[in-house]
N, C-alpha and C positions, 0 to 999 in steps of 0.2 A: 327310526326310519325317516321321519321328517327332517331331522338334522342332517342325515347323510344325503338326502335329496337336495337340500338347500346348499350344502357344501359343494356338491357336484356342479350345480348351476353356477356358483360363484367361480369355480375353477375354469369352467367353459368360457364365461364372460371375460375373465382375465386373459385367457389365451387369445380370444378373438381381438381384444383391445391391443395386445402386444403385436399381433399380426398386422393389424391396421396401421399401427405406428411404423412398423418396419417398411410397409409398402409406401407410406407417405414420405419416409426419409430416403427412398431410393433403394432399399433392400440391402445396403451395406456393400462390402467389397465383392467383386466378381469371384466366382468359384475358382479356386486353385491359385489365388494370389491376392496381393494388396491392390487396392484401387489405384490406377495410374494418375499422376498429377495432371491437371488440366493442361499444363504447358506441354507435356509429352504428347497428349492427344492432339493438340493443335499442330505440333511439329509434323506429325504423321499426315495431317490433312493437306499439306502442300505449300502454303505461302509462309516461308520461314521469316521473311522480313516483317510480316504482320505479327507473327509470334513475338518477335523482339519488341516491336512497338507497343503491343498490348502489355508486355511485362513492364515497360517503362524505362529500361536501361539495357545496354549492351554488356555481355559477359565476354571479356577478351582474355585469352591466355597469354601471358608475357613472362619472359625470364626475369629473375631477380638477382642473377649472379653474373651478368654479362655487361661490363662497362661499355658505354656508348649506346647500347641497344635496349637493355632493360636491367637496371641495377637498383637494388634496395640498399642505400647507404646507411651506415651506422647512425642511429638517432632519427632516421626518416620513417614516416609511416606509410609512404607509397613509393613504388619504384619510379625511376625516371630513365629516359633514353629515347633514341630515335623511333623505335617501334612503339614505345609507350605514347609518344606524341602523335604518331599516325593513328593510333586507336582513339585518342581523344578527338582528333579531327573527324574520324568516322562517326563517333558519338554525336558530334556537332552536326554532321550531315543528316543523321537519323532523327535527332531530337531538337536541334538548334541549341544544344547545351553540351559542351565538352565534358562536363562533370557526370553526365549520364552514362558512365561506363564503370563496371566492376572489373578490376584488374586481378585476375586469378593467377597465382604462381604456377608456372609449369617448369619442368625439367626436360632434358632431352629424351629421357626414357618414359616420361608420363604424358607428353603433349599429345601424341596420337591417340592413346587410350582415352584421354579426357575428351577429345573430340568425338570419338566413336561412342562414348557413353552419354553424350549430350550434356556434359558438365560445363562446356564453354561453347560460344557461338562461333568463335574464330580463334586461331592461334597465330600470334605474331611473335615467334620465338626462334629467330635465326634458323629457320627450317629449310634445309636444302631440298629442292624438288628432285626426286629420283623416281625411276620407273617402278621400283618396289613399293615405295610409299604411295604412288598413285593408285595402287591396288587397294590401299587401306583408306585413303582420304582423298578429297578433291583439293586442287590448288588454284590459286589466283595466277595471274601473269607474274613474271619476275619483277620484283621491286628493288632488289639489291643483288649485285654480283660480287661474290667473294671468291677466295681461293685459299687452299690449305697451305700453311707455312709452319715454321718452327720458332719457338721462343726460348732463349737461353740467357744465362748470365753473360755479361759483357766480356769476361775473360775466358769464356768457354772455347775449347778447341773445335766444337761442333760448328760447322759452317754450312752443311747441307745434309740431305737425307742419306747421302753416301757415307757420312761419318757416324751413322747411328748403329753400326754393327756392334753388338754386345752392350749397347747403352740402354739405360732405362728411360722410357718416354711416358709421360702422363697425358691422358686425354679423358674424354667424357663418355660415359656409358650411354648407349642408345644413339650415338652420333655417327655420321658417315666418316668422321675423322679416324675412328678406331679401325674400321675396315680398310680405309685408304693407307694408313701408315703400315699396316701389316703387309699390304701388297708392295708398297714402295721400299720398305726396310724390313724384310722378312727375318733378319737376324737380330732385330732390336727386341728388347723386353718391354712390352706394352702393358701399362697398368691403367685400368679404367676406374674413374671416380664418378660419383653421383652428380657433382656440380663442377662448374668451371673454377669456382673459388677453391674447392678441394684439390683440383688438379694443379692449380697454380701454387697452392700451399705445399704440395709435394715437391715442386720444383724449388721453392724457396728454402725448404727444410733439407734439401739434398737427397730426398727419396727418389727423385727423378733428375735426370741430367738435361732433359729438354721437355717442353710441353708442346703439343701439337693440336691445332684446330684451325678454324678459318682465320685468315689474316686480320679481318675486321674485328674479331673478338680479341685476338692477341694484341692488336694495336691499343685497345683499351687498357689492358694490363700494363703494357710498356709505358703508356702515358702516365699511369698512376705510380709506376715503379721504374724510374729511369735507369736503374742498374741492370735492366733486362732489355734485350734487343731481339728484333726479328731477323732471322737468317734463312738462307736457302731459297729465297724467292717463292714463287707459287708453283706447286706441283699438282694442283687439281683446279677445276672450276666448280664453284659452289653457288648456283643460282638460288636465291631465297624466294620463297613464295608464302603467302598466307594460306593456312590450312583450314579446311571446312569438313564437317561431317558429310558423308556422301548422300546424294539424293536431293540437294537443294540448289539446282543450277541458277535459279533466279537470284539467290543470295550471292553466289560467286560472281555473276554478271554485275550485280549492284556494286560490289567492292572493286571489280576491275574498272567500271565506269567512274567510280569515285577516285581511283588512283589516276586515271587519265585527266580528270578535272584538276587534281592536285598538281600534276605536272604542267598542265596548260596555264593555270593561274599563278604559278610560281611558288606555291606553298611547299611543294616537295623539295625544290631547290633550297628554300629558306631553312627547312628543318635539317636537310643534309648538311648544309654549311654550319648550322648551329652546333651539330654534334661532331662532324668530321673535319671542320675547319678548312674545307676546300669545296670547290664546285663538283657536283656529281659528274661522272663520265658521260659523254654524249654518244 
């Protein structure tokens, strides 16, 4: 009898001690799911710029397969390009140190979901501003104006979109280029690839007779591969903007003001000439 009574007291004490420890540690995860990271909770509170500063570095989504804009070359450990350099300048503006940026790889099909999921603070990934995309994310002012064109082998009979009837054309999944080319050349066979590198490889290997996307992107491939040329002129306008998760107007304004500063102090022109070997259009 005494043994049973003392055993019961011990169990009660143990339960009470465990309960007190649980309260002292915050009670664990909220009911119905995992505890949210502190960063996510801060983002919801309003000042996204302070969230980035508290973290200690910027997270920027950039392309890894687009020459001149964001390209990870063989043997390199980080991508390089016009947009990459602008993100480094943005990190310098935020932290006084251009190295305070984490460059996350994005593709045309993943860049908007990654913004919406809070995986990146900003996307600098040759993203055309469209009304449809404005429903999903917020955009900065235009920082680069491109237009869609065609890339072909030098001896190709294709000279414009009117020559694409019955021809195979490679482009990138999740881009405006696929939609545009189907409208401009409805009788062409359009194959979509995950990356620009894969779309260009399809052209090189003969699986496609032309590649289509923004002229600025095609120029990069033509620079690296002189046996290929741009034809057909421009048949769309593609205004590029930086993308942001919705709900952070102060962050969008900060970046717009930063870009105005870059243009006023000559840094934008310097980077533009570094990558495109010409002055930016006025």
